[in-house]
C-alpha positions in Angstrom: -11.5 2.5 18.5 -12.9 -0.1 16.1 -10.9 -1.7 13.3 -12.4 -3.5 10.4 -10.9 -6.9 9.6 -10.9 -7.9 5.9 -11.4 -11.5 5.0 -9.3 -12.6 2.0 -10.7 -15.1 -0.6 -8.6 -17.9 1.0 -10.4 -17.3 4.3 -7.5 -15.6 6.0 -7.6 -12.1 7.5 -5.6 -9.3 5.8 -2.7 -8.1 8.0 -2.1 -4.4 8.1 1.4 -3.6 6.9 3.4 -0.6 8.1 7.0 0.5 7.9 9.0 3.2 9.4 12.8 3.9 8.9 13.1 0.6 7.1 11.5 -1.4 10.0 8.4 -3.4 8.8 5.5 -4.0 11.1 2.5 -6.3 10.4 -0.6 -6.2 12.6 -3.3 -8.8 12.9 -6.5 -6.9 13.1 -9.0 -8.2 15.6 -11.8 -5.7 15.3 -15.5 -6.6 16.0 -16.3 -6.5 12.2 -15.0 -8.8 9.5 -15.8 -7.9 6.0 -15.3 -9.9 2.8 -16.2 -7.4 0.1 -13.7 -4.7 -0.9 -16.1 -1.7 -0.9 -17.5 -2.4 2.6 -14.6 -1.2 4.8 -14.7 2.2 3.1 -18.5 2.5 3.7 -18.1 1.4 7.3 -15.4 4.0 8.0 -17.4 6.7 6.3 -20.2 5.8 8.7 -18.0 6.2 11.8 -17.8 2.5 12.5 -14.0 2.7 13.0 -10.7 3.0 11.2 -9.7 1.3 8.0 -6.6 0.5 6.0 -6.9 1.5 2.3 -4.9 2.0 -0.9 -4.6 5.8 -1.3 -6.3 5.9 -4.8 -9.3 4.1 -3.4 -10.1 6.9 -0.9 -8.4 9.9 -2.6 -11.8 11.7 -3.2 -12.8 11.1 0.4 -9.6 12.6 1.8 -9.8 15.5 -0.7 -13.4 16.2 0.4 -12.4 16.0 4.1 -14.6 13.0 4.8 -11.6 10.8 5.8 -8.4 11.8 7.5 -5.1 10.0 6.9 -3.0 9.2 9.9 0.1 7.2 10.6 1.6 8.7 7.5 5.1 8.2 8.9 4.4 4.5 9.0 3.0 4.2 5.5 5.4 2.0 3.4 6.3 3.0 -0.1 4.9 0.4 -2.5 7.2 -1.3 -4.9 6.6 -0.6 -8.6 4.1 -2.8 -10.4 5.5 -5.6 -12.5 3.9 -7.6 -15.2 5.0 -11.0 -16.3 4.1 -12.7 -19.5 5.3 -15.3 -21.9 7.5 -13.8 -24.6 6.3 -16.2 -27.3 6.2 -14.9 -30.8 2.8 -16.3 -31.5 1.0 -14.4 -28.7 -2.6 -13.2 -29.1 -2.9 -9.7 -30.7 -5.0 -8.5 -27.7 -2.3 -9.7 -25.2 0.4 -8.1 -27.3 -1.5 -4.8 -27.4 -2.0 -4.8 -23.6 1.7 -5.4 -23.0 2.6 -2.6 -25.4 0.1 -0.3 -23.7 1.3 -1.0 -20.2 4.9 -0.5 -21.1 
């Protein structure tokens, strides 16, 4: 089984994160391929190069179509809700204010 390692912008390799029953597990991936562009792991997995670790929305169409199969679902951690931080100055830009209002 091949695993694709993803190189982060800082040069490090992304560690695959899993969790089951509250117990976290992080794995260093040491596959034969290291990719540094976000769309390449999906393409590699779709071409039977190996397995990949993806955000569900990024491959939802592929799983719905049956091109990819999700496994280790019991080890998939729930993601914390998204948070946005911003300065609460009263003189903020109109575009920033509109974006904050929209995301709320």
